[in-house]
C-alpha positions as CSV (number, residue, x, y, z in Angstrom):
1,M,217.9,-11.9,204.9
2,E,220.2,-13.7,207.3
3,H,222.3,-11.2,209.0
4,R,224.8,-11.7,211.9
5,L,224.1,-8.5,213.7
6,V,220.4,-9.6,214.0
7,R,221.3,-13.1,215.1
8,A,224.0,-11.6,217.6
9,V,221.3,-9.1,219.0
10,E,218.6,-11.9,219.5
11,E,221.2,-14.1,221.2
12,A,222.4,-11.4,223.6
13,L,219.0,-10.5,224.7
14,G,217.9,-14.1,224.9
15,W,214.9,-13.1,222.4
16,D,213.5,-15.6,219.7
17,G,212.3,-12.8,217.4
18,P,211.2,-9.3,217.0
19,A,207.9,-9.7,218.9
20,H,209.8,-8.6,222.2
21,L,210.5,-5.2,220.8
22,G,208.6,-2.6,222.8
23,G,208.2,-5.1,225.6
24,E,210.5,-5.1,228.7
25,F,213.8,-3.7,229.0
26,A,216.5,-6.0,228.2
27,R,220.5,-6.0,228.1
28,G,223.2,-8.5,227.3
29,S,226.6,-9.0,225.3
30,I,227.4,-9.8,221.8
31,R,229.6,-12.8,221.9
32,D,230.7,-12.4,218.3
33,A,233.2,-9.4,218.7
34,E,233.9,-9.4,214.9
35,V,230.3,-8.2,214.1
36,V,230.6,-5.3,216.6
37,A,234.0,-3.9,215.1
38,R,232.6,-4.5,211.4
39,L,229.7,-2.3,212.1
40,L,231.6,1.0,212.5
41,T,234.7,2.2,214.3
42,P,235.3,5.9,215.5
43,P,238.0,6.8,212.8
44,R,235.3,5.6,210.0
45,L,232.6,7.6,211.7
46,L,234.9,10.8,211.5
47,D,235.8,10.0,207.9
48,M,232.2,9.7,207.2
49,V,231.6,13.2,208.6
50,M,234.7,14.5,206.7
51,R,233.7,13.6,203.3
52,R,230.0,14.7,203.3
53,S,228.1,17.9,203.4
54,L,226.5,17.7,206.8
55,A,223.9,20.3,208.6
56,N,222.3,20.6,211.8
57,P,220.1,18.9,213.2
58,Q,221.3,15.8,211.5
59,F,224.8,16.3,212.6
60,R,225.1,18.0,216.0
61,L,227.8,18.5,218.7
62,F,227.4,18.9,222.6
63,K,229.6,20.2,225.2
64,G,229.2,20.5,228.9
65,G,225.7,19.3,228.6
66,E,224.8,22.1,226.2
67,E,224.5,22.0,222.3
68,L,226.9,23.8,220.4
69,H,226.0,26.4,217.6
70,P,226.9,24.8,214.2
71,D,229.3,27.6,213.5
72,A,231.5,26.0,216.3
73,Y,232.2,22.8,214.0
74,L,230.9,23.6,210.6
75,N,232.1,26.1,208.0
76,R,230.8,26.9,204.6
77,Q,233.1,26.1,201.8
78,V,232.5,28.6,198.9
79,T,232.7,27.1,195.3
80,P,233.9,29.3,192.5
81,R,230.3,30.1,191.5
82,G,229.5,31.3,194.8
83,Q,227.5,28.4,196.5
84,A,228.1,28.0,200.1
85,I,228.3,24.1,200.9
86,P,228.2,23.3,204.7
87,M,231.4,20.9,205.6
88,A,232.7,20.0,208.9
89,D,235.5,21.9,210.0
90,M,237.9,19.0,210.9
91,R,240.5,21.1,212.8
92,R,238.0,22.8,214.9
93,L,235.9,19.4,215.4
94,G,239.1,17.8,216.5
95,N,239.7,20.3,219.0
96,L,236.4,19.9,220.7
97,L,236.6,16.1,220.8
98,S,240.0,16.5,222.4
99,E,238.7,18.6,225.1
100,G,235.6,16.3,225.6
101,A,232.5,16.5,223.4
102,T,229.7,14.5,222.1
103,L,229.1,14.1,218.3
104,V,225.7,13.0,217.0
105,L,225.1,11.8,213.4
106,D,221.6,10.8,212.8
107,Q,220.6,8.6,210.0
108,S,224.1,7.1,209.4
109,N,222.5,4.5,207.1
110,V,221.9,7.1,204.7
111,F,225.8,7.8,204.5
112,D,227.3,4.3,205.1
113,P,226.7,0.9,203.1
114,T,227.2,-1.2,206.2
115,M,224.8,0.8,208.2
116,E,222.4,0.7,205.2
117,V,222.4,-2.9,205.1
118,A,222.1,-3.5,209.0
119,C,219.2,-1.3,208.9
120,R,217.6,-3.2,205.9
121,A,218.1,-6.4,207.7
122,M,216.6,-5.0,210.9
123,Q,213.6,-3.8,208.8
124,W,213.1,-7.1,207.3
125,W,213.4,-8.6,210.9
126,S,211.2,-6.4,212.6
127,R,208.8,-5.1,209.7
128,E,209.1,-1.9,210.9
129,H,211.1,1.1,209.5
130,V,214.6,1.5,211.4
131,Q,217.2,4.4,211.4
132,A,220.8,4.1,212.8
133,N,222.0,7.3,214.9
134,V,225.5,7.0,216.0
135,Y,227.0,9.0,219.2
136,L,230.7,9.6,219.9
137,T,231.5,11.0,223.2
138,T,235.0,11.7,224.3
139,N,237.0,12.1,227.5
140,D,234.5,13.1,230.5
141,A,231.9,14.7,228.3
142,S,228.1,14.3,229.2
143,G,225.5,13.0,227.2
144,F,221.9,14.0,227.0
145,D,219.9,14.7,230.2
146,L,217.6,12.3,231.3
147,H,214.9,11.9,228.5
148,W,212.7,9.5,226.7
149,D,212.1,8.4,223.1
150,D,208.9,8.2,221.2
151,H,210.1,4.8,219.5
152,D,211.8,1.5,220.8
153,V,215.6,1.4,220.4
154,L,218.2,-1.4,220.1
155,I,221.5,0.0,221.5
156,V,224.8,-1.5,220.6
157,Q,228.0,-0.4,222.2
158,L,230.5,-0.4,219.4
159,A,233.7,0.9,221.3
160,G,234.7,2.3,224.5
161,E,232.7,2.7,227.6
162,K,229.6,4.9,228.9
163,Q,227.6,5.2,232.0
164,W,224.0,4.6,231.6
165,E,220.9,5.1,234.0
166,V,217.4,3.7,232.6
167,R,214.2,4.4,234.2
168,G,210.4,3.2,233.8
169,A,208.0,4.9,231.9
170,S,206.0,7.9,233.5
171,R,203.0,7.8,231.1
172,P,202.3,4.5,229.4
173,V,203.4,4.4,225.6
174,P,203.8,8.2,225.2
175,M,203.7,9.7,221.8
176,F,205.5,12.6,220.1
177,R,202.0,14.2,219.6
178,D,200.1,13.3,222.5
179,A,197.1,14.3,224.7
180,E,199.3,15.1,227.7
181,R,202.8,16.2,228.3
182,N,205.4,13.8,229.7
183,N,207.9,16.0,231.5
184,T,208.2,14.4,234.9
185,P,210.7,11.4,235.1
186,S,210.0,8.1,236.6
187,E,211.4,7.3,240.0
188,E,211.5,3.6,239.0
189,I,215.4,3.0,238.2
190,V,215.3,-0.3,236.1
191,W,219.1,-0.3,235.6
192,T,222.4,1.5,236.1
193,G,225.7,0.4,234.8
194,T,228.4,0.7,232.2
195,M,228.1,-0.2,228.5
196,K,231.3,-1.7,227.1
197,A,232.0,-2.5,223.6
198,G,229.9,-5.6,222.5
199,D,227.0,-4.7,225.1
200,V,223.5,-4.4,223.6
201,M,220.5,-2.8,225.2
202,H,216.7,-2.7,224.4
203,I,214.9,0.5,225.9
204,P,211.3,0.5,225.3
205,R,209.3,3.7,224.0
206,G,208.8,6.0,227.0
207,Y,211.4,4.6,229.3
208,W,213.7,7.6,230.6
209,H,217.4,7.3,230.2
210,A,220.6,9.2,230.2
211,A,224.4,8.3,229.6
212,T,227.4,10.1,230.3
213,R,231.3,9.9,230.6
214,V,231.6,12.5,233.2
215,G,234.2,11.5,235.8
216,R,235.8,8.8,233.5
217,G,238.8,11.0,232.5
218,G,240.5,10.1,229.0
219,G,239.0,7.7,226.8
220,H,235.8,7.6,224.5
221,S,232.6,5.9,223.8
222,T,231.0,5.1,220.3
223,H,227.6,3.8,220.3
224,V,224.9,3.3,217.7
225,T,221.2,3.3,218.5
226,F,218.6,1.5,216.0
227,G,215.2,3.4,216.4
228,F,212.0,1.2,215.4
229,A,209.3,3.6,214.4
230,K,206.6,1.1,215.1
231,R,202.9,1.9,214.3
232,T,200.3,2.4,216.8
233,A,196.4,2.3,216.8
234,V,196.6,6.0,216.1
235,S,198.5,5.1,213.0
236,W,195.8,2.9,212.0
237,L,192.8,5.5,212.6
238,T,194.9,8.1,210.7
239,W,195.0,5.6,207.7
240,L,191.1,4.9,208.0
241,A,190.6,8.5,208.1
242,D,192.4,8.6,204.5
243,W,190.3,5.9,203.2
244,S,187.1,7.5,204.4
245,R,187.4,10.0,201.6
246,Q,185.9,7.2,199.3
247,E,182.8,7.2,201.0
248,E,180.4,9.9,200.0
249,V,178.9,9.9,203.7
250,F,182.2,10.9,205.1
251,R,182.4,13.9,202.5
252,H,179.4,15.6,203.4
253,D,179.7,18.6,205.9
254,L,178.8,18.1,209.4
255,D,175.1,19.2,210.2
256,R,175.9,22.1,212.5
257,W,172.4,23.8,212.0
258,G,170.1,20.9,211.8
259,S,167.5,19.9,214.1
260,P,168.5,17.6,217.0
261,D,166.8,14.6,215.0
262,E,168.7,15.5,211.8
263,Q,172.1,15.6,213.8
264,R,171.3,12.3,215.4
265,A,170.4,10.7,212.1
266,Q,173.8,11.9,210.6
267,L,175.6,10.5,213.7
268,L,174.0,7.3,213.2
269,Q,174.9,7.1,209.4
270,L,178.5,8.1,210.3
271,A,178.8,5.5,212.8
272,T,177.4,2.8,210.5
273,A,179.8,3.8,207.8
274,A,182.7,3.8,210.2
275,S,181.9,0.4,211.5
276,R,182.0,-0.7,207.8
277,L,185.2,0.8,207.1
278,I,186.8,-0.8,210.4
279,D,185.6,-4.3,209.5
280,A,186.9,-3.9,205.8
281,R,190.4,-2.3,206.9
282,D,191.3,-3.8,210.1
283,P,194.6,-3.5,211.7
284,A,196.3,-6.5,210.0
285,E,195.3,-4.8,206.7
286,F,196.9,-1.8,207.3
287,L,200.2,-3.2,208.4
288,R,200.1,-5.5,205.4
289,V,199.4,-2.7,202.8
290,R,202.1,-0.3,204.7
291,E,204.8,-3.1,203.9
292,Q,203.7,-3.7,200.4
293,E,203.4,-0.1,199.5
294,A,206.6,1.1,201.2
295,P,208.6,2.7,198.1
296,P,212.0,1.2,197.3
297,G,215.2,2.0,199.2
298,R,217.5,4.5,197.8
299,H,219.9,3.0,195.4
300,V,222.5,3.6,192.5
301,P,220.5,3.1,189.3
302,F,222.0,0.6,186.9
303,L,222.8,1.8,183.2
304,D,224.0,-0.7,181.2
305,I,226.4,1.8,179.4
306,F,228.8,1.2,182.2
307,G,228.7,-2.4,181.7
308,P,226.7,-5.7,182.1
309,L,224.7,-6.4,185.2
310,E,226.7,-9.0,187.4
311,A,225.5,-8.9,190.8
312,V,222.1,-7.7,192.3
313,A,220.5,-7.5,195.8
314,C,217.0,-6.9,196.8
315,V,216.4,-3.3,198.1
316,S,212.9,-3.4,198.9
317,E,212.3,-1.8,202.5
318,F,210.6,-5.0,203.5
319,P,210.6,-8.7,202.3
320,P,208.8,-9.1,199.0
321,L,205.7,-11.2,199.2
322,I,206.2,-14.2,196.9
323,R,202.7,-16.0,196.1
324,E,202.3,-18.9,194.3
325,D,199.2,-19.6,192.1
326,G,199.3,-22.4,189.8
327,E,201.2,-21.7,186.7
328,T,202.2,-18.1,187.8
329,V,204.0,-16.3,190.8
330,A,202.9,-13.0,192.0
331,V,205.8,-10.8,193.8
332,V,204.4,-8.0,195.6
333,A,206.7,-5.2,197.0
334,A,207.4,-1.3,196.7
335,G,204.0,-0.7,195.7
336,K,204.0,-3.1,192.8
337,K,202.6,-6.5,191.9
338,L,204.7,-8.6,189.1
339,T,203.4,-11.9,187.7
340,F,206.0,-14.4,186.5
341,A,205.8,-17.8,185.0
342,A,206.0,-20.6,188.1
343,K,209.1,-22.1,186.6
344,V,211.3,-18.8,187.9
345,L,210.2,-19.4,191.3
346,P,213.6,-20.6,192.4
347,G,215.4,-17.7,190.8
348,L,212.9,-15.4,192.4
349,R,213.5,-16.8,195.8
350,L,217.3,-16.4,195.2
351,L,217.2,-13.0,193.8
352,L,214.7,-11.5,196.4
353,S,216.5,-13.2,199.5
354,G,218.1,-10.0,200.6
355,H,221.5,-11.5,200.1
356,P,224.0,-10.0,197.2
357,V,223.6,-12.4,194.4
358,Q,226.4,-13.0,191.8
359,L,224.6,-13.8,188.5
360,D,227.0,-16.2,187.1
361,E,226.9,-18.5,190.1
362,A,223.1,-17.9,190.2
363,A,222.8,-19.2,186.6
364,R,224.6,-22.5,187.9
365,L,222.4,-22.8,190.7
366,V,218.9,-22.1,189.0
367,G,219.4,-21.7,185.5
368,A,220.6,-19.2,182.7
369,E,217.0,-17.5,182.8
370,V,217.9,-15.9,186.2
371,E,220.0,-13.1,184.3
372,A,216.8,-11.9,182.5
373,L,215.0,-12.2,185.5
374,A,217.4,-9.9,187.5
375,K,217.2,-7.3,184.8
376,I,213.2,-7.3,185.3
377,L,213.6,-7.0,189.1
378,V,216.3,-4.1,188.7
379,E,214.0,-2.5,186.1
380,E,211.1,-2.5,188.5
381,E,213.5,-1.4,191.3
382,L,213.1,-4.3,193.6
383,C,216.6,-5.2,193.2
384,A,219.5,-3.0,192.6
385,S,223.2,-3.7,191.1
386,V,225.6,-4.5,193.7
387,T,228.2,-1.7,193.5
388,P,231.6,-2.2,195.2
389,E,230.4,0.3,197.9
390,L,227.2,-1.6,198.4
391,S,229.2,-4.8,198.4
392,S,231.3,-3.7,201.3
393,G,228.1,-3.3,203.5
394,Y,227.6,-7.1,203.2
395,I,231.2,-8.4,203.6
396,G,231.4,-10.2,207.0
397,L,227.9,-9.4,208.0
398,A,225.4,-11.2,205.5
399,M,225.8,-14.4,204.1
400,S,226.1,-14.9,200.1
401,A,222.6,-16.1,198.7
402,G,223.1,-20.0,198.0
403,S,225.9,-20.5,200.6
């Protein structure tokens, strides 16, 4: 999937691909201002908050460095049937933002089609799960205190300005669940400065950082943080533990009461079986299976009672694997393997490109059978119908397939 945001970030950071994620701190500026403005604006963010039922901790507000109780900005609208639905109190929210506060909306990609498409493009690029958290800070409010994240992040400043301090890691590659606490910030200051609209920054996992508008007076800052949940060797070992259940030797009780010789014999047997398991399912296999078995992304189901299928887009979490084998073509994605005749390969490549595809145009490009092919891919949930709302997420950011 060719996406202008991915290309713009690579150009800004001087990267030639996703292999730099998690490496060194990097920052730069996106030249394509249209991409930044197209992603999200503060009014669009507030409109998103207004129109949805949101709850803490996905939706949070901070003032004076402290997190506010949800009652300060949420109320419960009671339906005629007595159901209480949490909604943002926009009047109170507006007053808090006017005074100076920080609004946080995690997983904005769940609510906004532009963020959804951007995250999917980032996932196809990085081969990692991605979510987009948005931060709006007004006037001279502070942000979070110095802290570190257990994942790599790409930060894009969407509007306004914010002062940042970034420090190195005080513990190499720390984890959320770790063998040691990681509470002492590093003394190594990597960068301090102001992020302005269009600036982009990569902060590797474990790097300490803080952002604030304290002392800046009136104004605002809006930025989006794309978080990349990369897999570690611990993830691989956890996966191996699940596979170990297939081997009888691992299902036996550990020999607590046997003689030393009996216990050593069990240890040798377990070590031998573990070595075979490691050889059979190496880290590359783990990453491949993880991609191919990821369930399809959330999408609006297609119902022909509403009309014919006119346009589709691939919604698998990662790029589908298209494998040619003589007279057939196999497609592996979303936990499924589909087999087609080799003659439909051009249609498969078009429909699974990650770009929205108008079926009438596709028929002119690769033949009329593409419409039947699209229906199969939609039924199997590798593709979804491009609704007007989903289409809006691609406009100006992702090229149309076949262009």
